[in-house]
C-alpha positions as CSV (number, residue, x, y, z in Angstrom):
1,X,0.0,0.0,0.0
2,X,1.3,3.5,-0.9
3,X,1.4,6.0,1.9
4,X,2.3,9.0,-0.2
5,X,2.9,10.0,-3.8
6,X,6.4,11.5,-3.2
7,X,8.8,11.0,-0.3
8,X,11.7,13.4,-0.2
9,X,14.8,12.6,1.8
10,X,16.5,15.9,2.9
11,X,15.1,19.3,3.9
12,X,17.7,21.5,2.2
13,X,17.0,23.8,-0.8
14,X,16.4,21.0,-3.3
15,X,14.2,18.9,-1.1
16,X,12.1,21.8,0.3
17,X,11.5,23.4,-3.1
18,X,10.6,20.0,-4.6
19,X,8.3,19.4,-1.7
20,X,6.5,22.7,-2.3
21,X,6.1,22.1,-6.0
22,X,4.9,18.5,-5.8
23,X,2.4,19.4,-3.0
24,X,1.3,22.4,-5.1
25,X,0.4,20.0,-7.9
26,X,-1.9,18.1,-5.5
27,X,0.5,15.2,-4.9
28,X,0.7,13.8,-1.3
29,X,4.2,14.7,-0.4
30,X,6.4,14.0,2.7
31,X,9.8,15.6,3.3
32,X,12.1,14.0,5.8
33,X,14.6,16.3,7.6
34,X,16.9,14.6,10.1
35,X,17.4,17.8,12.2
36,X,14.8,19.3,14.5
37,X,15.0,22.7,12.7
38,X,16.9,24.5,10.0
39,X,19.2,26.4,12.4
40,X,22.6,25.3,11.2
41,X,25.3,28.0,10.5
42,X,27.9,28.3,7.7
43,X,25.6,27.0,5.0
44,X,25.2,28.7,1.6
45,X,23.2,31.9,2.0
46,X,23.3,33.2,-1.5
47,X,19.9,33.2,-3.2
48,X,20.6,34.2,-6.8
49,X,18.4,36.0,-9.3
50,X,17.5,32.6,-11.0
51,X,16.1,31.4,-7.7
52,X,14.3,34.7,-7.0
53,X,12.7,34.4,-10.4
54,X,11.3,31.0,-9.5
55,X,9.6,32.5,-6.4
56,X,8.3,35.4,-8.5
57,X,6.7,32.9,-10.9
58,X,5.1,31.2,-7.8
59,X,3.7,34.6,-6.6
60,X,5.9,34.4,-3.5
61,X,8.8,36.8,-4.2
62,X,7.5,39.8,-2.2
63,X,6.7,37.6,0.7
64,X,10.2,35.9,0.6
65,X,11.9,39.3,0.5
66,X,10.2,40.3,3.7
67,X,12.5,37.8,5.4
68,X,15.9,39.2,6.7
69,X,18.3,39.6,3.8
70,X,20.9,41.9,2.2
71,X,21.0,42.8,-1.4
72,X,24.2,42.4,-3.5
73,X,23.9,44.2,-6.8
74,X,27.6,44.4,-7.5
75,X,30.7,42.3,-6.6
76,X,34.2,43.7,-6.2
77,X,37.6,42.3,-5.5
78,X,40.9,43.5,-4.2
79,X,43.6,42.1,-6.4
80,X,47.3,42.7,-5.8
81,X,46.2,45.5,-3.5
82,X,44.0,47.2,-6.0
83,X,40.2,47.6,-5.5
84,X,38.3,46.6,-8.6
85,X,34.7,46.2,-9.8
86,X,34.1,42.8,-11.4
87,X,30.3,42.0,-11.5
88,X,27.2,44.1,-12.1
89,X,23.9,42.3,-11.6
90,X,21.6,45.3,-12.0
91,X,21.1,44.8,-15.8
92,X,19.7,41.3,-15.6
93,X,16.2,41.2,-17.0
94,X,14.6,39.5,-14.0
95,X,12.2,40.6,-11.2
96,X,15.1,40.8,-8.7
97,X,18.4,41.6,-10.4
98,X,20.6,41.0,-7.4
99,X,21.8,38.3,-5.0
100,X,19.8,38.1,-1.8
101,X,22.0,37.1,1.1
102,X,19.5,35.3,3.3
103,X,20.3,32.9,6.2
104,X,19.5,29.5,4.9
105,X,17.3,28.8,7.9
106,X,15.1,31.8,7.0
107,X,14.9,30.6,3.4
108,X,14.0,27.1,4.3
109,X,11.5,28.2,7.0
110,X,9.8,30.4,4.3
111,X,9.6,27.5,1.8
112,X,8.2,25.2,4.5
113,X,5.5,27.8,5.5
114,X,4.6,28.3,1.8
115,X,4.3,24.5,1.3
116,X,2.2,24.0,4.4
117,X,-0.6,26.0,2.7
118,X,-1.2,22.9,0.6
119,X,-3.0,20.1,2.5
120,X,-1.0,17.4,0.8
121,X,2.4,18.6,2.3
122,X,4.0,17.0,5.3
123,X,7.3,18.0,6.8
124,X,8.7,15.6,9.3
125,X,11.6,17.0,11.3
126,X,13.9,15.0,13.6
127,X,13.1,12.2,11.1
128,X,16.1,10.8,9.2
129,X,15.5,8.8,6.1
130,X,17.9,5.9,7.0
131,X,17.3,3.2,4.4
132,X,15.5,2.8,1.1
133,X,12.8,0.1,1.0
134,X,13.1,-2.0,-2.2
135,X,10.9,-4.6,-3.6
136,X,11.4,-6.5,-6.9
137,X,14.3,-4.3,-7.9
138,X,12.3,-1.0,-7.3
139,X,12.6,1.6,-4.6
140,X,9.1,1.7,-3.0
141,X,9.8,4.0,0.0
142,X,11.9,4.9,3.0
143,X,12.6,3.4,6.4
144,X,13.4,6.1,8.9
145,X,16.0,5.9,11.7
146,X,13.2,5.2,14.3
147,X,11.8,2.3,12.3
148,X,8.9,4.0,10.5
149,X,8.2,2.8,6.9
150,X,6.9,5.3,4.4
151,X,5.8,3.8,1.1
152,X,5.9,6.1,-1.9
153,X,5.3,6.0,-5.6
154,X,8.5,8.1,-6.0
155,X,11.4,8.6,-3.6
156,X,13.7,11.6,-4.1
157,X,17.1,11.7,-2.5
158,X,18.0,15.4,-1.9
159,X,20.1,14.9,1.2
160,X,23.4,16.4,0.1
161,X,26.8,15.4,-1.1
162,X,27.2,12.8,1.6
163,X,24.0,11.0,0.7
164,X,24.3,7.3,1.0
165,X,21.1,6.8,-1.0
166,X,23.0,7.5,-4.2
167,X,25.3,4.4,-3.7
168,X,25.5,2.3,-6.7
169,X,25.0,5.1,-9.2
170,X,28.1,5.8,-11.2
171,X,29.9,9.1,-10.4
172,X,32.7,11.2,-11.9
173,X,35.1,12.7,-9.4
174,X,36.4,16.2,-10.5
175,X,38.1,17.3,-7.3
176,X,39.2,20.6,-6.0
177,X,42.7,22.0,-5.0
178,X,41.3,23.8,-1.9
179,X,39.4,23.6,1.3
180,X,37.8,26.5,3.2
181,X,37.6,27.7,6.8
182,X,34.4,29.6,7.5
183,X,34.0,32.0,10.3
184,X,32.4,35.4,11.3
185,X,34.0,38.7,12.3
186,X,32.0,41.7,13.5
187,X,31.7,44.9,11.5
188,X,29.7,48.1,11.5
189,X,26.6,47.9,9.2
190,X,26.8,50.2,6.2
191,X,24.1,51.3,3.7
192,X,26.0,49.7,0.8
193,X,26.8,46.0,0.8
194,X,30.5,45.4,0.7
195,X,30.8,41.7,-0.3
196,X,34.2,41.2,-1.9
197,X,37.1,38.8,-2.5
198,X,40.8,39.4,-1.8
199,X,43.4,37.9,-4.2
200,X,47.1,38.2,-3.6
201,X,50.2,36.1,-3.3
202,X,49.2,32.9,-1.4
203,X,45.9,34.6,-0.4
204,X,42.3,33.9,-1.4
205,X,39.8,35.3,1.0
206,X,36.1,36.1,0.6
207,X,34.2,38.6,2.8
208,X,30.4,38.3,2.6
209,X,28.8,41.4,4.0
210,X,25.9,40.3,6.4
211,X,25.2,43.7,7.8
212,X,26.8,43.7,11.3
213,X,29.3,40.9,10.5
214,X,31.3,39.5,7.6
215,X,31.0,35.8,6.9
216,X,34.5,35.0,5.9
217,X,36.0,32.2,3.7
218,X,39.7,31.6,4.2
219,X,40.7,29.4,1.3
220,X,43.8,27.2,1.6
221,X,45.4,24.3,-0.2
222,X,43.5,21.0,-0.1
223,X,44.2,19.0,3.1
224,X,46.0,21.9,4.8
225,X,43.6,22.3,7.7
226,X,45.6,20.5,10.4
227,X,48.8,22.3,9.4
228,X,47.1,25.7,9.9
229,X,45.6,24.6,13.2
230,X,49.0,23.3,14.4
231,X,50.5,26.8,13.8
232,X,48.1,28.0,16.5
233,X,45.1,30.3,16.8
234,X,47.2,33.5,17.2
235,X,49.1,32.7,14.0
236,X,45.8,32.1,12.2
237,X,44.3,35.4,13.4
238,X,47.5,37.2,12.3
239,X,47.1,35.8,8.8
240,X,43.4,36.9,8.7
241,X,44.3,40.3,10.1
242,X,46.8,40.8,7.3
243,X,44.1,40.6,4.7
244,X,43.2,44.3,5.2
245,X,41.3,46.8,7.3
246,X,38.1,44.8,7.0
247,X,39.5,41.9,9.2
248,X,40.9,44.0,12.0
249,X,38.2,42.7,14.4
250,X,39.1,39.0,13.9
251,X,40.0,38.6,17.6
252,X,36.4,39.4,18.5
253,X,35.0,36.9,16.0
254,X,37.5,34.1,16.4
255,X,38.1,33.4,20.1
256,X,38.7,29.7,19.7
257,X,39.1,27.1,17.0
258,X,35.4,26.1,17.5
259,X,34.5,29.4,15.9
260,X,36.2,28.2,12.7
261,X,34.3,25.6,10.6
262,X,36.0,23.5,8.0
263,X,34.4,23.0,4.6
264,X,36.0,20.1,2.8
265,X,35.5,21.0,-0.9
266,X,34.2,18.2,-3.1
267,X,33.3,18.4,-6.7
268,X,31.7,15.5,-8.4
269,X,28.6,14.4,-10.4
270,X,26.5,11.3,-10.9
271,X,26.4,10.0,-14.4
272,X,22.9,8.6,-13.8
273,X,20.5,10.2,-11.4
274,X,17.8,7.6,-11.1
275,X,16.9,3.9,-10.8
276,X,13.4,2.5,-10.6
277,X,11.4,4.4,-7.9
278,X,14.3,6.7,-7.0
279,X,15.5,10.1,-8.3
280,X,18.6,12.0,-7.0
281,X,18.8,15.8,-7.2
282,X,20.8,18.7,-5.8
283,X,24.1,18.2,-4.1
284,X,23.4,14.5,-3.8
285,X,23.6,14.4,-7.7
286,X,26.3,16.9,-8.2
287,X,28.5,18.4,-5.4
288,X,29.6,21.9,-6.5
289,X,32.6,24.0,-5.6
290,X,31.8,27.1,-3.5
291,X,33.1,29.2,-6.4
292,X,30.3,31.7,-7.3
293,X,28.0,30.4,-4.5
294,X,25.9,28.6,-7.1
295,X,25.2,25.4,-5.3
296,X,21.9,26.3,-3.7
297,X,20.6,27.7,-7.0
298,X,21.5,24.7,-9.1
299,X,19.7,22.5,-6.5
300,X,16.6,24.7,-6.7
301,X,16.7,24.5,-10.5
302,X,16.9,20.6,-10.2
303,X,13.8,20.7,-8.1
304,X,11.9,22.9,-10.5
305,X,12.9,20.7,-13.4
306,X,11.8,17.5,-11.5
307,X,8.4,19.0,-10.8
308,X,8.0,20.3,-14.4
309,X,8.7,16.8,-15.8
310,X,7.0,14.6,-13.2
311,X,4.3,16.4,-11.3
312,X,1.5,16.6,-13.9
313,X,1.9,13.0,-15.1
314,X,2.0,11.7,-11.6
315,X,-1.1,13.7,-10.7
316,X,-2.8,12.0,-13.7
317,X,-1.8,8.6,-12.2
318,X,1.1,7.8,-14.6
319,X,4.1,5.7,-13.5
320,X,7.0,8.1,-13.0
321,X,9.8,5.6,-13.7
322,X,9.9,6.0,-17.5
323,X,10.2,9.8,-17.0
324,X,12.9,9.9,-14.4
325,X,15.9,10.0,-16.8
326,X,14.5,13.2,-18.3
327,X,15.4,15.1,-15.2
328,X,19.0,14.2,-15.6
329,X,18.8,14.8,-19.4
330,X,17.4,18.3,-18.8
331,X,19.8,19.4,-16.1
332,X,23.1,17.6,-16.9
333,X,24.3,20.2,-19.5
334,X,23.9,23.0,-16.9
335,X,25.8,21.0,-14.3
336,X,28.6,20.1,-16.7
337,X,29.0,23.7,-17.9
338,X,29.0,25.0,-14.3
339,X,31.5,22.5,-13.1
340,X,33.6,23.1,-16.2
341,X,33.7,26.8,-15.4
342,X,34.6,26.1,-11.8
343,X,37.4,23.7,-12.7
344,X,38.8,26.3,-15.1
345,X,38.9,28.9,-12.2
346,X,40.3,26.2,-9.9
347,X,43.1,25.3,-12.3
348,X,44.0,28.7,-13.7
349,X,43.4,31.0,-10.7
350,X,43.0,29.3,-7.4
351,X,45.7,26.6,-7.5
352,X,48.4,28.9,-8.9
353,X,47.5,31.7,-6.5
354,X,47.6,29.4,-3.4
355,X,50.9,27.8,-4.4
356,X,52.6,31.0,-5.5
357,X,55.4,32.6,-3.5
358,X,56.2,35.3,-6.0
359,X,54.6,38.7,-5.4
360,X,51.5,39.4,-7.4
361,X,52.6,42.6,-9.1
362,X,49.3,43.6,-10.8
363,X,45.8,42.3,-11.5
364,X,45.4,40.0,-14.5
365,X,44.3,41.6,-17.8
366,X,40.8,40.1,-17.6
367,X,40.2,41.8,-14.2
368,X,41.5,45.1,-15.5
369,X,39.1,44.9,-18.5
370,X,36.1,44.2,-16.2
371,X,37.1,47.1,-14.0
372,X,37.6,49.5,-16.8
373,X,34.6,48.6,-19.0
374,X,31.3,48.4,-17.1
375,X,29.5,46.7,-19.9
376,X,31.8,43.7,-19.6
377,X,30.7,43.1,-15.9
378,X,27.3,41.9,-17.3
379,X,29.0,38.7,-18.5
380,X,30.0,37.3,-15.1
381,X,26.8,38.7,-13.8
382,X,24.8,36.5,-16.2
383,X,27.0,33.4,-15.4
384,X,26.8,33.8,-11.7
385,X,23.3,35.2,-11.3
386,X,21.4,33.0,-13.8
387,X,23.7,30.2,-14.6
388,X,23.1,27.8,-17.5
389,X,19.6,26.8,-18.5
390,X,17.7,28.4,-15.7
391,X,14.2,26.9,-15.2
392,X,10.8,28.4,-15.4
393,X,8.0,26.9,-13.2
394,X,5.7,24.8,-15.5
395,X,4.4,22.3,-12.9
396,X,0.6,22.7,-12.2
397,X,-1.1,24.1,-9.2
398,X,-4.0,21.9,-8.1
399,X,-7.4,23.5,-7.8
400,X,-8.6,23.9,-4.2
């Protein structure tokens, strides 16, 4: 007996948006989230114009933007000691031509509230999808960590890059030359957002302006975390303080190593996203580099594509299995192109910069051109803000 139409493992951006869209189509949808709430720090907080357009098409954008956020319309960088303008999002032809820096717990809480308006939606928190239930070679549901069994016509694994539910699906490992320490340092709130990157000899540092604090990304060569920790906390704070005047308050933000969170960067993608009864989306299908902050937004696009392809046929009673491959086929080109761009940046900018001991005398020509010619800043704005093949909402809304 089928309990639900769709059971989604994972209450991150992909899982929650998929839950909203499938429930909106009238399908009985359950989302399993292993944590009791969404309050986990140092997660991606960049909601890009492509995602904001999705919520505009759902009639939810104004309501979403009433949640706490900061607008990033332009992105700059300090390269070889020179402040430069690199990205201008204001010319994108979308309802919200900017990046909304929104704590992910606020974003996910909003999506959950929107989904609960549909009687077919059920979010179960403190409920981990521990094991797939299979019968006759087909996934027919999920067994939770506390022993519940949820039978479903379709199970979606959207539980991140460490998902064990994608085991057995072939993957391509792309890799990354860096890992990241994430931490906060306090600042004085300013009217203009000052999100920026700092690039210099042996230095790659990102400051995300969150109003009264910077969320900082200290990028270092892959596997170097223990070496940095062994040098001591004071030495680490000295390295951060040397970044520039923005990091002068590091002693207030980093008082112990527990204030510094390690992000081990993984870049990979599944070659196949489905098997009978199961679809894998988001980071579980393709772990992205933090370059460009695009991970959330690709995950949301996957969810939109899955609902576009599957929701209406499932609402009509059709078997979803013959359609599952179409989600991969629709999204894989965007994933490959995005990861290809990220790998190019990793290989040509990040790896040489982190390993270089020679002084960086001047910014590269490409950065100089972007700084000097405002029109050119629209190119990286399009790539970062909209990505490749952004989706429109085409899944139905069931009549009340």
